[in-house]
C-alpha positions as CSV (number, residue, x, y, z in Angstrom):
1,M,31.0,-6.3,11.4
2,T,27.3,-6.5,11.3
3,D,24.9,-4.8,13.7
4,S,23.5,-7.8,15.7
5,R,20.6,-5.6,16.8
6,R,19.1,-5.6,13.2
7,D,18.0,-9.2,13.7
8,Q,16.6,-9.0,17.3
9,P,13.1,-7.9,18.1
10,P,13.1,-4.4,19.9
11,P,11.7,-4.3,23.1
12,A,8.1,-3.5,23.6
13,P,7.2,0.1,24.2
14,E,4.9,1.6,27.0
15,P,1.3,0.4,26.4
16,L,-1.0,3.1,24.8
17,P,-3.5,4.4,27.2
18,I,-6.5,3.7,24.7
19,P,-6.3,0.7,22.1
20,V,-5.8,1.6,18.5
21,V,-5.7,-0.3,15.3
22,D,-2.6,-1.2,13.0
23,N,-4.6,-0.6,9.8
24,H,-1.8,-2.1,7.4
25,C,0.4,-5.0,8.2
26,H,1.8,-8.2,6.7
27,L,2.0,-10.5,9.4
28,D,2.7,-13.5,6.9
29,I,6.1,-11.7,5.9
30,G,9.4,-12.4,7.5
31,R,12.0,-9.8,6.8
32,D,15.1,-12.0,7.1
33,G,13.5,-15.3,7.7
34,P,10.2,-16.8,8.3
35,A,7.5,-14.5,10.0
36,A,7.0,-14.9,13.7
37,A,4.0,-17.1,14.9
38,L,0.8,-15.2,14.1
39,A,-0.6,-15.7,17.7
40,D,2.6,-14.3,19.2
41,Q,2.3,-11.3,17.1
42,I,-1.2,-10.5,17.8
43,S,-0.6,-11.2,21.6
44,A,2.4,-8.9,21.7
45,A,0.3,-6.2,20.1
46,T,-2.4,-6.4,22.2
47,R,-0.3,-6.2,25.5
48,V,0.6,-2.6,24.3
49,G,-2.8,-1.6,23.2
50,V,-2.9,-2.5,19.7
51,D,-5.9,-4.7,19.9
52,R,-7.1,-4.8,16.3
53,L,-5.2,-5.3,13.0
54,V,-5.7,-5.3,9.4
55,Q,-3.8,-8.0,7.7
56,I,-3.2,-7.1,4.0
57,G,-2.6,-9.8,1.5
58,C,-1.1,-8.2,-1.9
59,D,-0.5,-11.1,-4.0
60,L,-2.5,-14.3,-4.9
61,D,-0.5,-16.5,-2.3
62,S,-0.9,-13.8,0.5
63,A,-4.4,-13.2,-0.1
64,R,-5.5,-16.8,0.1
65,W,-3.6,-17.0,3.4
66,T,-5.1,-13.9,4.6
67,V,-8.7,-15.2,4.1
68,G,-7.8,-18.6,5.5
69,I,-6.9,-17.2,8.9
70,L,-9.4,-14.5,9.6
71,D,-12.1,-16.7,11.2
72,E,-9.4,-18.0,13.7
73,H,-8.5,-14.8,15.0
74,P,-11.1,-12.2,16.0
75,A,-8.3,-9.5,16.3
76,L,-7.8,-9.4,12.5
77,L,-9.6,-8.1,9.5
78,G,-8.3,-8.6,6.0
79,G,-7.3,-6.8,2.8
80,V,-6.8,-8.5,-0.5
81,A,-5.3,-7.1,-3.7
82,I,-2.8,-7.5,-6.5
83,H,0.1,-5.2,-5.5
84,P,1.0,-2.8,-8.3
85,N,4.7,-4.3,-8.5
86,E,3.0,-7.7,-9.0
87,A,0.5,-6.3,-11.8
88,P,3.1,-6.2,-14.7
89,G,4.1,-9.9,-14.4
90,H,0.4,-10.9,-14.4
91,H,-0.4,-8.7,-17.4
92,A,2.8,-10.2,-19.2
93,Q,1.5,-13.7,-18.7
94,G,-2.0,-12.8,-19.9
95,E,-3.3,-13.6,-16.4
96,L,-4.1,-10.1,-14.8
97,D,-8.2,-10.6,-15.5
98,E,-7.9,-13.8,-13.9
99,A,-5.9,-12.6,-10.9
100,L,-8.3,-9.9,-10.3
101,T,-11.4,-12.1,-10.6
102,E,-9.9,-14.2,-7.7
103,I,-9.1,-11.2,-5.6
104,E,-12.8,-10.1,-6.0
105,S,-14.0,-13.7,-5.0
106,L,-11.6,-13.7,-1.8
107,A,-13.1,-10.2,-0.9
108,A,-16.5,-11.9,-0.5
109,H,-15.3,-13.2,2.8
110,P,-17.2,-11.1,5.5
111,R,-13.9,-10.5,7.4
112,V,-12.4,-9.1,4.4
113,R,-13.0,-5.1,4.6
114,V,-10.2,-4.0,2.4
115,I,-9.4,-4.0,-1.5
116,G,-5.9,-3.0,-1.2
117,E,-3.2,-2.3,-1.5
118,S,-3.5,-1.3,-4.9
119,G,-2.1,1.9,-6.7
120,L,1.0,2.9,-8.4
121,D,4.7,2.3,-7.9
122,Y,7.2,4.1,-10.1
123,Y,10.2,3.2,-7.8
124,R,10.3,-0.5,-8.4
125,T,8.4,-0.8,-11.7
126,G,9.9,1.0,-14.8
127,P,8.0,2.7,-17.5
128,E,7.4,-0.6,-19.2
129,G,5.3,-1.6,-16.4
130,V,3.2,1.6,-16.0
131,D,0.3,0.7,-18.3
132,A,-0.3,-2.7,-16.4
133,Q,-0.1,-0.9,-13.2
134,H,-2.8,1.6,-14.4
135,E,-4.9,-1.2,-15.6
136,S,-4.8,-3.2,-12.3
137,F,-5.3,0.0,-10.1
138,R,-8.4,1.1,-12.1
139,A,-9.7,-2.5,-11.8
140,H,-9.3,-2.5,-8.2
141,I,-11.0,0.8,-8.0
142,E,-14.0,-0.8,-9.6
143,I,-13.8,-3.8,-7.3
144,A,-14.0,-1.5,-4.3
145,R,-16.9,0.1,-5.7
146,R,-18.9,-3.0,-6.5
147,T,-18.1,-4.6,-3.1
148,G,-18.7,-1.6,-1.0
149,L,-15.1,-2.2,0.9
150,A,-12.5,0.4,1.7
151,L,-9.8,0.9,-0.7
152,Q,-6.2,1.0,0.4
153,I,-3.6,2.9,-2.0
154,H,-0.1,2.1,-2.4
155,D,1.6,5.3,-3.7
156,R,5.3,5.3,-4.4
157,D,6.5,8.4,-6.3
158,A,3.3,8.5,-8.3
159,H,1.4,11.1,-6.4
160,E,-0.1,13.2,-9.3
161,D,-1.3,9.9,-11.3
162,V,-2.7,8.3,-8.1
163,L,-5.0,11.2,-7.4
164,R,-5.8,11.7,-11.1
165,I,-6.9,8.2,-11.6
166,L,-9.1,8.2,-8.4
167,A,-10.7,11.1,-9.9
168,E,-11.2,9.8,-13.1
169,Q,-12.8,6.4,-11.9
170,D,-15.0,8.0,-9.2
171,S,-13.3,6.7,-6.3
172,P,-15.2,4.5,-3.6
173,E,-16.8,6.0,-0.5
174,R,-13.8,5.2,1.9
175,V,-10.1,5.7,0.5
176,V,-7.2,5.0,2.7
177,L,-3.6,6.6,1.6
178,H,-1.6,3.8,2.9
179,C,1.9,4.9,4.2
180,F,1.2,8.3,3.5
181,S,4.1,9.9,1.5
182,G,2.9,13.1,0.2
183,D,3.5,16.9,1.2
184,M,1.2,19.4,2.8
185,D,-0.7,20.2,-0.7
186,M,-1.2,16.5,-1.1
187,A,-2.6,16.0,2.4
188,R,-4.9,18.9,1.9
189,E,-6.2,17.7,-1.3
190,C,-6.8,14.3,0.1
191,V,-8.6,15.5,3.0
192,R,-11.0,17.8,0.7
193,R,-11.8,14.7,-1.1
194,G,-12.8,12.9,2.2
195,Y,-9.7,10.5,2.1
196,Y,-8.0,9.0,5.2
197,L,-4.2,9.3,5.6
198,S,-2.4,6.5,7.4
199,F,0.9,7.3,8.6
200,A,3.7,4.7,9.3
201,G,7.1,4.6,11.1
202,T,8.3,6.8,8.5
203,V,6.9,9.8,10.3
204,T,9.3,9.2,13.1
205,F,12.4,9.4,11.1
206,K,14.5,12.7,11.7
207,N,14.7,13.5,8.0
208,A,10.9,13.3,7.6
209,R,10.1,16.9,8.2
210,S,7.8,17.4,5.2
211,L,6.0,14.1,6.3
212,R,5.3,15.7,9.7
213,D,4.2,18.9,8.0
214,A,1.6,16.8,6.0
215,L,0.6,15.2,9.1
216,A,0.2,18.7,11.0
217,V,-2.4,19.9,8.5
218,T,-4.5,16.7,8.7
219,P,-7.6,16.8,10.9
220,L,-7.9,14.1,13.7
221,D,-11.1,12.8,11.8
222,H,-9.0,11.9,8.7
223,L,-6.0,10.0,10.5
224,L,-5.2,6.3,10.7
225,V,-1.9,4.7,11.8
226,E,0.0,1.6,10.6
227,T,3.3,-0.4,10.7
228,D,3.4,-1.8,7.4
229,A,5.3,-4.5,9.3
230,P,7.7,-6.2,8.9
231,Y,8.9,-2.8,7.3
232,L,9.2,0.8,8.0
233,T,10.4,0.2,11.8
234,P,9.8,3.6,13.7
235,S,12.5,5.4,15.6
236,P,14.3,4.6,18.0
237,H,14.5,1.2,16.3
238,R,14.8,2.0,12.8
239,G,16.4,-0.7,10.9
240,Q,15.1,-3.5,13.0
241,I,12.4,-5.8,12.4
242,N,9.0,-4.1,12.5
243,A,5.7,-5.5,14.2
244,P,2.4,-4.1,15.2
245,Y,3.6,-4.0,18.9
246,L,5.7,-1.2,17.8
247,I,3.0,1.2,17.0
248,P,2.9,3.2,20.3
249,H,6.3,4.9,19.1
250,T,4.5,6.2,16.0
251,V,1.4,7.2,17.8
252,R,3.4,9.1,20.5
253,A,5.4,10.9,17.7
254,M,2.3,11.7,15.7
255,A,0.6,13.3,19.1
256,E,3.7,15.4,19.4
257,T,3.5,16.6,16.0
258,L,-0.2,17.3,16.3
259,N,0.3,18.9,19.8
260,V,-2.6,16.6,21.2
261,A,-2.7,14.4,24.0
262,V,-1.9,10.7,23.2
263,P,-5.2,9.6,24.6
264,T,-7.1,12.2,22.5
265,L,-5.2,10.8,19.3
266,C,-5.9,7.2,20.4
267,E,-9.6,7.9,20.5
268,A,-9.6,9.3,17.1
269,L,-7.3,6.7,15.4
270,S,-9.7,3.7,17.1
271,A,-13.0,5.6,15.9
272,N,-11.6,6.4,12.4
273,S,-10.5,2.8,11.8
274,E,-14.0,1.3,12.8
275,Q,-15.5,4.3,10.7
276,V,-13.6,2.9,7.6
277,Y,-13.5,-0.9,8.3
278,G,-16.8,-1.5,10.4
279,P,-16.5,-3.4,13.7
280,W,-14.2,-6.2,14.4
């Protein structure tokens, strides 16, 4: 017997007292079917105090779609990249350079403020794809430097290589570790380098003690929050479809871990987002 709740959108949480930014979401992706209407997703988020969003396009089709909708929706800024799991396929076809050239061209849109998500993923891509991921990651770092845009990092089971390559390539001024998944030592090292750590619904999971420990040692001025919607739905709705309007659950869990008032954290998250991405 299936759990019918999985396919149902969770109820809206109590609105946040001060608006924040969902700094990483995929509004074009549906999990078990087509994505909800874009205007509806933005409206639902705004009603609970998530009034600005960063839409991430992480393959060519999604990046093109992202650029195409930015001028219509003032609540959105955009990010474009070739996801690390997409890079080996482009490389095998001899099309990685061409794809990267298009990403840099799309990044010229004034409402694109992010190169990302790029990085390394050793969970879904095996050893045969590592060289292509490294090549793509280094190229994205250089695009971020040339364009002056923030760089959003995808890091799954690749902490050491992500930090090493960022150091070797002379990382851009603003670096965001999207859906941070490291431990306290990695959090401290990222802060030392001036990076921002973005926490997703995973920080609310019961088994995520090490992630909350990493959050606890991260200063307020290095923090961001995200959904990674439609994935990584926060507790108490883990397993259901995620969307930007659910971010208040994550914000409140973060505030509890940090032992700060929710309005204080909201102010920091909003200010940090505009520091990284500029005004909406």
